[in-house]
C-alpha positions in Angstrom: 25.8 0.7 101.0 28.6 -1.7 100.4 31.7 -1.6 102.8 35.2 -1.8 101.3 37.4 -4.3 103.1 40.6 -2.7 104.4 43.6 -5.0 104.3 46.5 -4.1 106.5 49.7 -5.4 105.0 52.3 -7.1 107.2 56.0 -6.1 107.1 57.9 -8.3 104.7 60.4 -10.8 106.3 64.0 -9.6 106.3 65.5 -12.9 105.2 64.7 -16.3 103.8 65.4 -18.0 107.1 62.8 -15.8 108.9 60.3 -16.6 106.1 60.9 -20.3 106.5 60.5 -19.9 110.3 57.2 -18.0 109.8 55.8 -20.9 107.6 56.7 -23.5 110.2 53.9 -25.0 112.3 53.6 -23.7 115.8 54.8 -27.1 117.0 58.2 -26.5 115.3 58.4 -23.1 116.9 57.7 -24.6 120.3 60.3 -27.2 119.6 62.9 -24.4 119.3 61.7 -23.3 122.8 62.4 -26.8 124.1 66.0 -26.5 122.8 66.3 -23.4 125.0 65.0 -25.5 127.9 67.7 -28.0 127.1 70.4 -25.3 127.4 69.0 -24.2 130.7 69.0 -27.9 131.8 72.7 -28.0 131.1 73.1 -25.1 133.5 71.1 -26.9 136.1 73.3 -29.9 135.6 76.3 -27.7 136.3 74.7 -26.6 139.5 74.0 -30.3 140.4 77.6 -31.1 139.7 78.7 -28.3 142.0 76.3 -29.6 144.6 77.7 -33.1 144.4 81.2 -31.7 144.7 80.1 -29.8 147.8 78.6 -32.9 149.3 81.8 -34.8 148.7 83.8 -32.0 150.3 81.5 -32.1 153.3 82.1 -35.9 153.6 85.9 -35.3 153.5 85.7 -32.6 156.1 83.4 -34.7 158.2 86.0 -37.5 158.2 88.7 -34.9 159.2 86.5 -33.5 162.0 85.8 -37.0 163.2 89.6 -37.8 163.4 90.2 -34.6 165.4 87.3 -35.3 167.7 88.3 -38.9 168.3 92.0 -38.0 168.9 90.9 -35.4 171.5 88.4 -37.7 173.1 91.0 -40.5 173.5 93.5 -38.1 175.0 90.8 -36.9 177.4 89.9 -40.4 178.2 93.6 -41.2 179.0 93.9 -38.2 181.3 90.7 -39.1 183.1 91.7 -42.7 183.5 95.4 -42.2 184.5 95.9 -38.8 186.1 92.4 -38.2 187.5 91.2 -41.6 188.5 94.4 -43.8 188.2 96.5 -41.9 190.8 93.8 -41.7 193.4 92.9 -45.4 192.7 96.6 -46.4 193.4 96.4 -44.4 196.7 93.2 -46.3 197.7 95.3 -49.5 197.7 97.7 -48.1 200.4 98.0 -50.5 203.3 98.1 -47.8 205.9 94.9 -46.2 204.5 93.2 -49.5 204.6 94.3 -50.3 208.1 93.2 -46.8 209.3 89.8 -47.3 207.8 89.4 -50.8 209.2 90.5 -49.6 212.7 87.8 -46.9 212.7 85.2 -49.3 211.3 86.0 -51.8 214.1 84.7 -49.3 216.7 81.7 -47.9 214.8 80.0 -44.7 215.9 76.3 -44.2 216.0 74.6 -41.6 213.7 73.8 -39.5 216.8 77.4 -39.5 217.9 78.6 -38.6 214.3 76.0 -35.8 214.2 77.3 -34.4 217.5 80.9 -34.5 216.1 79.8 -32.9 212.8 78.3 -30.0 214.8 81.4 -29.7 216.9 83.6 -29.8 213.7 81.8 -26.9 212.1 82.1 -24.6 215.1 85.6 -25.6 216.4 88.9 -23.8 215.8 91.8 -25.4 214.0 93.4 -26.2 217.3 90.5 -28.3 218.5 91.4 -31.9 219.3 88.8 -33.3 216.9 90.1 -31.3 214.0 93.7 -31.9 214.9 93.0 -35.7 215.2 91.8 -35.7 211.5 94.4 -33.3 210.0 97.5 -34.4 211.9 97.5 -38.2 212.0 99.8 -40.5 210.1 97.3 -41.1 207.3 96.8 -37.4 206.9 100.6 -37.0 206.4 100.5 -39.7 203.8 97.7 -38.0 202.0 99.7 -34.7 202.0 102.7 -36.5 200.6 100.4 -37.7 197.8 99.1 -34.2 197.2 102.7 -32.9 197.0 103.6 -35.6 194.5 100.5 -35.0 192.4 99.8 -31.2 192.8 96.6 -31.3 190.7 94.9 -33.2 193.5 94.5 -30.2 195.7 92.3 -31.8 198.5 92.3 -35.4 199.5 90.4 -37.0 202.5 89.1 -40.4 203.5 86.0 -41.6 205.4 84.9 -44.8 207.1 81.9 -46.9 206.2 79.6 -44.5 208.1 80.9 -41.4 206.2 82.9 -40.0 209.1 86.2 -38.4 208.4 89.4 -40.3 209.2 92.1 -38.2 207.6 92.3 -35.1 205.4 94.9 -32.8 203.8 92.7 -29.8 204.4 89.9 -28.8 206.8 86.7 -29.7 205.1 83.4 -27.9 205.7 81.7 -31.1 207.2 82.8 -34.0 209.4 80.0 -36.2 208.2 80.1 -36.9 204.5 77.6 -39.8 204.0 74.8 -37.4 203.1 76.7 -36.0 200.1 75.7 -37.2 196.5 79.3 -38.1 195.6 79.7 -40.3 198.8 76.4 -42.2 198.2 77.3 -42.8 194.5 80.7 -44.1 195.5 79.5 -46.2 198.4 76.8 -47.6 196.0 75.0 -49.5 198.7 78.3 -51.1 199.8 79.1 -52.4 196.3 81.5 -49.5 195.6 81.8 -47.5 192.3 84.2 -44.9 190.9 82.6 -41.4 190.8 83.5 -38.3 188.8 81.3 -35.3 189.3 80.5 -32.5 186.9 83.2 -29.9 186.9 83.0 -26.5 188.6 85.0 -23.4 187.6 87.6 -22.5 190.2 88.4 -18.8 189.9 91.5 -19.0 192.1 93.3 -21.3 189.7 91.3 -20.3 186.5 90.7 -23.9 185.8 88.1 -26.6 186.2 87.8 -28.6 189.5 86.6 -32.2 189.4 85.3 -34.2 192.3 86.8 -37.8 192.2 85.8 -40.5 194.7 87.2 -44.1 194.9 85.8 -46.9 197.1 88.3 -48.3 199.6 88.1 -52.0 199.5 89.3 -54.8 201.9 92.2 -56.7 200.5 92.3 -59.9 202.6 90.1 -62.0 204.9 86.5 -63.1 204.4 85.5 -59.5 203.5 88.2 -59.2 200.7 86.9 -57.0 197.9 84.1 -55.4 199.9 83.8 -51.6 200.3 85.0 -50.4 203.7 85.4 -46.6 203.1 85.6 -43.8 200.6 88.6 -41.8 199.3 87.8 -38.4 197.7 90.0 -35.9 195.9 89.4 -32.5 194.3 91.3 -32.5 191.0 92.2 -29.2 189.1 92.0 -30.0 185.4 94.8 -27.7 184.3 96.1 -30.0 181.6 92.9 -29.7 179.5 94.4 -26.8 177.5 97.3 -28.9 176.2 94.8 -31.6 175.0 93.2 -29.1 172.5 96.5 -28.1 171.0 97.7 -31.7 170.6 94.4 -32.9 169.1 94.0 -30.1 166.6 97.7 -30.2 165.4 97.4 -27.4 163.0 94.0 -28.3 161.5 91.6 -25.5 160.6 89.0 -27.2 162.7 87.8 -25.8 166.1 87.1 -27.9 169.1 84.6 -27.4 171.9 84.2 -29.7 174.9 80.8 -29.5 176.6 81.0 -30.4 180.3 77.5 -30.9 181.8 74.8 -28.3 181.0 76.6 -25.0 181.7 80.4 -25.2 180.9 82.0 -25.1 177.5 85.8 -25.5 177.0 88.0 -24.7 174.0 88.3 -22.2 171.2 91.1 -23.7 169.2 91.4 -22.8 165.5 94.7 -24.4 164.7 96.8 -21.8 166.5 98.4 -21.9 169.9 96.0 -19.6 171.6 94.9 -20.7 175.0 91.6 -22.5 175.5 88.8 -20.7 177.2 86.4 -21.8 179.9 82.9 -20.4 179.1 80.0 -20.5 181.6 76.8 -20.8 179.4 73.8 -18.6 180.2 70.2 -20.0 180.2 69.7 -19.4 176.4 73.0 -21.1 175.6 72.2 -24.0 177.8 68.9 -24.5 176.0 70.7 -24.4 172.7 73.2 -27.1 173.9 70.3 -29.2 175.2 68.6 -29.0 171.7 71.9 -29.7 169.8 71.3 -32.9 167.8 73.0 -36.1 168.8 74.1 -36.5 165.2 77.3 -37.3 163.4 78.1 -35.1 160.4 75.7 -32.2 159.8 75.9 -28.8 158.1 74.3 -26.1 160.3 74.6 -22.7 161.8 77.0 -22.9 164.7 78.3 -19.9 166.6 76.3 -17.6 164.3 78.2 -18.8 161.2 77.7 -21.6 158.6 79.7 -24.6 159.7 80.3 -28.3 159.1 79.8 -29.8 162.5 80.7 -33.2 164.0 79.5 -34.2 167.4 81.0 -37.1 169.4 79.9 -38.3 172.8 82.9 -39.0 175.1 81.3 -42.1 176.4 81.2 -43.6 172.8 85.0 -43.7 172.7 85.8 -44.3 176.4 86.5 -47.7 177.8 85.6 -46.7 181.3 82.1 -47.0 182.6 82.5 -44.2 185.1 82.6 -41.7 182.2 79.2 -42.8 180.8 77.2 -40.9 183.4 79.0 -37.6 182.7 77.2 -36.9 179.5 80.2 -35.0 178.1 80.5 -34.5 174.3 82.9 -32.9 171.8 82.0 -30.7 168.9 84.5 -30.3 166.1 83.6 -27.7 163.5 85.0 -25.8 160.6 83.5 -22.9 158.7 82.1 -23.6 155.3 84.2 -20.8 153.9 87.4 -22.6 154.9 86.1 -26.0 154.1 85.0 -25.1 150.6 88.1 -23.0 149.7 89.5 -26.0 147.9 86.6 -26.2 145.4 86.0 -22.5 145.1 87.9 -22.3 141.8 86.0 -25.2 140.2 82.7 -23.8 141.4 83.7 -20.5 139.7 84.3 -22.2 136.4 80.9 -24.0 136.7 79.2 -20.7 137.5 80.8 -18.9 134.5 79.7 -21.8 132.2 76.2 -21.7 133.6 76.0 -17.9 133.1 77.2 -18.2 129.5 74.6 -20.9 128.8 71.9 -18.8 130.4 73.0 -15.8 128.3 72.8 -17.9 125.1 69.4 -19.3 126.1 68.1 -15.8 126.9 69.1 -14.5 123.4 67.7 -17.5 121.6 64.6 -17.5 123.7 64.0 -13.8 123.0 64.3 -14.3 119.2 62.0 -17.3 119.2 59.4 -15.6 121.5 59.4 -12.5 119.3 58.9 -14.6 116.2 55.9 -16.3 117.8 54.4 -13.3 119.5 54.7 -10.8 116.7 51.8 -12.2 114.5 49.7 -12.7 117.6 50.4 -9.1 118.7 49.4 -7.9 115.2 46.2 -9.9 115.4 45.5 -8.4 118.8 45.9 -4.8 117.6 43.5 -5.5 114.6 41.0 -7.1 116.9 41.1 -4.0 119.1 40.4 -1.8 116.0 37.5 -4.1 115.1 36.0 -4.0 118.6 36.4 -0.2 118.6 34.0 0.0 115.6 36.3 -0.3 112.6 34.2 -3.0 111.1 36.0 -3.1 107.8 39.3 -4.2 109.5 40.6 -7.6 108.3 43.8 -9.6 109.1 46.2 -10.4 106.2 46.5 -14.2 105.6 50.2 -14.4 104.8 51.2 -17.7 106.4 50.0 -21.3 106.2 50.6 -22.3 109.8 48.2 -22.3 112.7 48.4 -18.5 112.9 47.4 -18.2 109.3 44.4 -20.4 110.0 43.6 -18.2 113.0 43.7 -15.1 110.8 41.4 -16.7 108.3 39.0 -17.6 111.1 39.1 -14.1 112.5 38.2 -12.7 109.1 35.2 -15.1 108.8 34.1 -14.1 112.3 34.4 -10.4 111.4 32.1 -10.9 108.4 29.6 -12.8 110.5 29.7 -10.1 113.2 29.1 -7.4 110.7 26.0 -9.1 109.4 24.7 -9.7 112.8 25.3 -6.2 113.9 23.1 -5.0 111.1 20.4 -7.4 112.2 20.8 -6.4 115.9 20.4 -2.7 115.1 17.2 -3.5 113.4 16.0 -5.7 116.3 17.1 -3.0 118.8 14.8 -0.4 117.1 11.9 -2.9 117.3 12.6 -3.7 120.9 12.8 0.0 121.9 9.3 0.5 120.5 8.0 -2.5 122.4 9.7 -1.3 125.6 8.0 2.1 125.4 4.7 0.4 124.7 5.1 -2.0 127.7 6.2 0.9 130.0 3.1 2.8 129.2 1.0 -0.3 130.0 2.8 -0.8 133.3 2.3 2.8 134.3 -1.4 2.5 133.6 -1.6 -0.8 135.6 0.3 0.7 138.5 -2.1 3.7 138.6 -5.0 1.3 138.6 -3.4 -0.8 141.4 -2.9 2.3 143.6 -6.4 3.4 143.0 -7.6 -0.1 143.9 -5.7 0.0 147.2 -7.1 3.4 148.0 -10.6 2.3 147.2 -10.1 -0.9 149.4 -8.9 1.2 152.3 -11.8 3.6 152.0 -14.2 0.7 151.7 -12.9 -1.1 154.7 -12.9 2.1 156.8 -16.4 3.0 155.7 -17.7 -0.5 156.1 -16.1 -1.0 159.5 -17.7 2.3 160.7 -21.1 1.5 159.1 -21.1 -2.0 160.6 -19.8 -1.2 164.0 -22.2 1.7 164.6 -25.5 -0.4 164.4 -23.7 -3.4 165.9 -22.7 -1.5 169.0 -26.3 -0.4 169.4 -27.5 -3.9 169.0 -24.9 -5.1 171.6 -26.0 -2.4 173.9 -29.7 -3.3 173.7 -29.0 -7.1 174.1 -26.8 -6.3 177.1 -29.6 -4.4 178.7 -32.0 -7.2 177.9 -29.7 -9.9 179.4 -29.2 -7.8 182.5 -33.0 -7.5 183.0 -33.1 -3.7 182.5 -35.5 -3.9 179.6 -38.2 -6.0 181.2 -38.6 -9.6 182.1 -38.2 -12.4 179.5 -38.9 -16.1 179.6 -35.9 -18.5 179.5 -36.2 -19.3 175.8 -36.3 -15.6 174.9 -33.4 -14.8 177.2 -31.4 -17.7 175.6 -32.0 -16.3 172.1 -31.0 -12.8 173.3 -27.8 -14.2 174.8 -27.0 -15.9 171.5 -27.6 -12.7 169.6 -25.3 -10.9 172.0 -22.5 -13.5 171.7 -22.7 -13.6 167.9 -22.7 -9.9 167.8 -19.5 -9.8 169.9 -17.9 -12.3 167.5 -19.0 -10.2 164.5 -17.5 -7.0 166.2 -14.3 -8.9 166.9 -14.1 -9.9 163.2 -14.7 -6.3 162.1 -12.0 -5.0 164.5 -9.5 -7.6 163.1 -10.3 -6.7 159.5 -9.9 -3.0 160.4 -6.6 -3.6 162.3 -5.2 -5.6 159.3 -6.3 -2.8 156.9 -4.6 -0.1 159.1 -1.4 -2.2 159.4 -1.3 -2.7 155.6 -2.0 1.0 155.0 0.8 2.0 157.4 -1.6 3.9 159.7 -1.1 1.7 162.8 0.7 3.9 165.4 3.1 2.4 168.0 3.1 4.2 171.3 5.9 3.1 173.6 5.8 3.9 177.3 7.0 2.2 180.5 4.8 -0.4 182.0 5.0 -3.0 184.8 5.5 -6.4 183.1 4.5 -8.4 186.2 1.3 -6.5 186.6 0.6 -6.8 182.9 1.1 -10.6 183.1 -1.3 -10.7 186.0 -3.9 -8.9 183.9 -3.4 -11.4 181.0 -4.0 -14.2 183.4 -7.2 -12.7 184.9 -8.5 -11.8 181.4 -8.0 -15.2 179.9 -8.5 -17.5 182.9 -12.2 -17.7 182.2 -11.5 -19.5 178.9 -9.4 -22.1 180.8 -12.2 -22.6 183.3 -14.8 -23.0 180.6 -12.9 -25.9 179.1 -11.4 -27.3 182.3 -7.7 -26.6 181.2 -4.7 -25.8 183.4 -3.5 -22.3 182.8 -0.1 -21.0 184.1 1.7 -17.7 183.7 5.4 -17.6 184.5 7.6 -14.5 184.4 11.4 -14.6 184.6 12.6 -13.0 187.8 15.7 -11.7 186.0 13.5 -9.4 183.8 13.2 -5.8 185.0 9.9 -4.9 186.5 9.5 -1.8 184.3 10.1 -2.1 180.5 9.3 0.2 177.6 6.9 -0.8 174.9 3.4 -0.5 173.4 1.5 -2.4 176.0 -1.8 -2.3 174.0 -0.2 -3.9 170.9 1.7 -6.4 173.1 -1.6 -7.3 174.9 -3.3 -7.8 171.5 -0.5 -10.2 170.5 -0.7 -12.2 173.7 -4.5 -12.3 173.7 -4.6 -13.5 170.1 -2.1 -16.3 170.8 -3.9 -17.3 174.0 -7.3 -17.3 172.3 -6.0 -19.6 169.6 -4.4 -21.9 172.2 -7.6 -22.2 174.2 -9.7 -22.6 171.0 -7.7 -25.6 169.7 -7.0 -27.3 173.1 -9.7 -29.6 174.5 -7.7 -31.1 177.4 -4.3 -30.6 179.1 -2.8 -27.1 179.7 -2.0 -23.8 178.2 1.3 -22.1 179.5 2.3 -18.5 179.1 6.1 -18.1 179.7 8.0 -14.8 179.7 11.8 -14.9 179.8 14.7 -12.6 179.2 17.7 -12.7 176.9 20.7 -10.4 176.4 19.0 -7.7 174.4 15.5 -9.1 174.0 12.6 -10.7 175.9 10.5 -13.7 174.8 6.8 -14.5 175.1 6.1 -18.2 174.7 2.5 -19.7 174.5 2.5 -23.5 174.6 -0.6 -25.7 174.4 -1.4 -29.4 174.3 -4.0 -29.0 171.5 -4.5 -30.6 168.1 -1.2 -29.3 166.7 -0.4 -28.0 163.2 0.6 -30.3 160.3 4.1 -29.6 158.8 2.7 -28.3 155.5 0.5 -25.8 157.2 3.5 -24.1 159.0 4.4 -22.5 155.7 1.2 -20.4 155.6 -0.2 -20.4 159.1 0.6 -16.6 159.4 -1.1 -15.7 156.1 -4.4 -13.7 156.0 -7.6 -15.7 156.0 -5.7 -19.0 156.3 -6.3 -21.8 158.8 -4.9 -25.3 158.9 -7.7 -26.7 156.7 -11.4 -26.2 155.9 -12.5 -28.8 158.5 -10.8 -27.0 161.4 -12.4 -23.8 160.2 -15.8 -25.3 160.3 -15.2 -27.0 163.7 -13.5 -24.2 165.6 -14.6 -21.1 163.7 -12.6 -17.9 163.3 -11.6 -15.6 160.4 -8.0 -16.7 160.0 -6.8 -13.1 160.7 -5.5 -13.5 164.3 -2.1 -14.9 163.5 -1.6 -12.6 160.5 -2.2 -9.6 162.9 0.2 -11.1 165.4 2.9 -11.4 162.7 2.3 -7.8 161.5 2.3 -6.4 165.0 5.6 -8.1 165.8 7.2 -6.6 162.7 5.9 -3.1 163.8 7.5 -3.7 167.2 10.8 -4.7 165.6 10.3 -8.3 166.7 9.4 -11.6 165.2 7.1 -14.6 165.8 7.8 -18.3 165.1 6.0 -21.6 165.8 6.9 -25.2 166.4 4.3 -27.9 166.5 3.5 -31.6 166.3 0.2 -33.0 165.3 -1.7 -34.4 168.3 0.9 -33.0 170.8 0.4 -29.3 170.7 2.1 -26.1 169.5 4.5 -23.5 170.8 4.3 -19.9 169.5 7.3 -17.8 170.4 7.4 -14.0 170.2 10.8 -12.2 170.5 10.8 -8.5 171.1 13.6 -6.0 171.7 14.2 -5.3 175.4 14.2 -1.6 176.3 14.5 -0.9 180.0 12.8 2.0 181.7 15.1 4.8 182.9 13.8 4.1 186.4 15.3 0.5 186.2 18.7 1.7 185.0 21.7 2.2 187.4 22.2 5.8 188.4 25.3 6.4 186.3 23.6 5.0 183.1 20.5 7.1 183.7 22.6 10.2 183.9 24.3 9.4 180.7 
């Protein structure tokens, strides 16, 4: 029956422009999309312009911050040079100070004497002659006059070349000062150097205290310029607050001065609020240590976005004694304040970008709909076709690539329709063939099962029929060889012994065939019970040692002491595995040794049989455990055997949930390894485990 082709009409275009757009190639439609990308690019350009403006503003702010930091640092440098160091340096040039130091140096004291005086100093009262001699001499009066004139220097004292006190404005904690860090740095091995220590916060004055030390130098004579003593002052840095206000001068920038690792000074933001001294905790100290030694950067500072400028005080200072302090200034301004100037222009850029993006979105939506609509229609028709409406076809209304696609779809639909008809016919033919083949397979399977049953019955019957007369023959030959059936001459006795040995070989072969048949039939039972592994190993050695003696081979049995004495397993099947492996080893070894090694692992134990026999070629390792297979025909003729021993070993290992493997080299020997699961007897378990 002929099928009528159903044509689904498309909706007519609403305008001539849309019709022209529909007839354009896909390339042209994509080109319109590129125009949209251009519009978006304009918006990106606006963002880049804003970014450049921001970068320029950062540069301007960085210059401003640098000026603030430099102004503050220079003011700080001036205060340190003039008020802190300069005043005490002028005092060190005092003639009376120099004469007092030279007078005490002229009668030097030994270190032992100074130590005695230092001990006396610490325990004496203020009226003691030693203390009064230091606090109430003419030089001490001069130092107090200096302290009165310059009140920021709250404590001033001088020492001789040995570090002993000469005069002081206050009673110090020690008489001997040469063991102090500041004294040694100032003495500088006799060369002399100006010393300023890291500040400490003085709670009584709510300000920072600096330790300042100046070398006292000889001014005349052969020793002119040499260091003869040390002058020290404790300076209260109360003028530091004024430096922040003068340096900032109404700027929006904030200043921080970092002194050492644990003190930060300053919280100026252009107002007249007082500076603060902050003792940094461990986390803040770590943050300061990791602060980059950089110029202008934009980063998070004080938990806000800032433009930050860092300046080391030593980079501006002209005085070398400041280099060792490691102080630095951080000038920063929040990005909100810094970018307030360009906020309006950025707003215009953002509005323009949003308008451009809106226009691009509208245009992109229209173009995308124009392109996707025919494709969507084609998709819907394809779904109908795949659902079984085989007469569905796509209208070919355009001459662009989509029109070509519609034409191709219709051709494909025609082809699929024809092929479906052919496939239905083929399917009916295949179903008939499958049913025929299924019947044949069922018949073949029944024959195979019957064959297996007959084989098992045959092996069982033959094994019984062969073993019964064979056991009788072996019994009679045994009586004959033992002399219980009369006397025989040597030749006759030799023939009887040969009959007996060959009968035993035949019985062994029959037993192996029967064991293999039982294993394959699934009738081999595994009986697990505790047994003494060490006793069993001794039995294996006694049983197999005669083979070693017959061929003059060394035979050793080694049992790992870490293995438990009692383990659980089927000792008869395990013995059968070991005997088969040892028999093979002795059979194929003419000289050297056979070693039986038993070791333990985490959850298993390993039986290893190693020999120095003929070895196994690499190609034979692939089938050495197959039934009725040996290395090659020549070995079978030379050494005999049925080729069932290793097959039985492999099958028994599988029944015991273990495995067997072999490694070998031709001419060097072989190593067979059996791995079995380790199950410990309850008697060997700890008491708490046994109870569980």
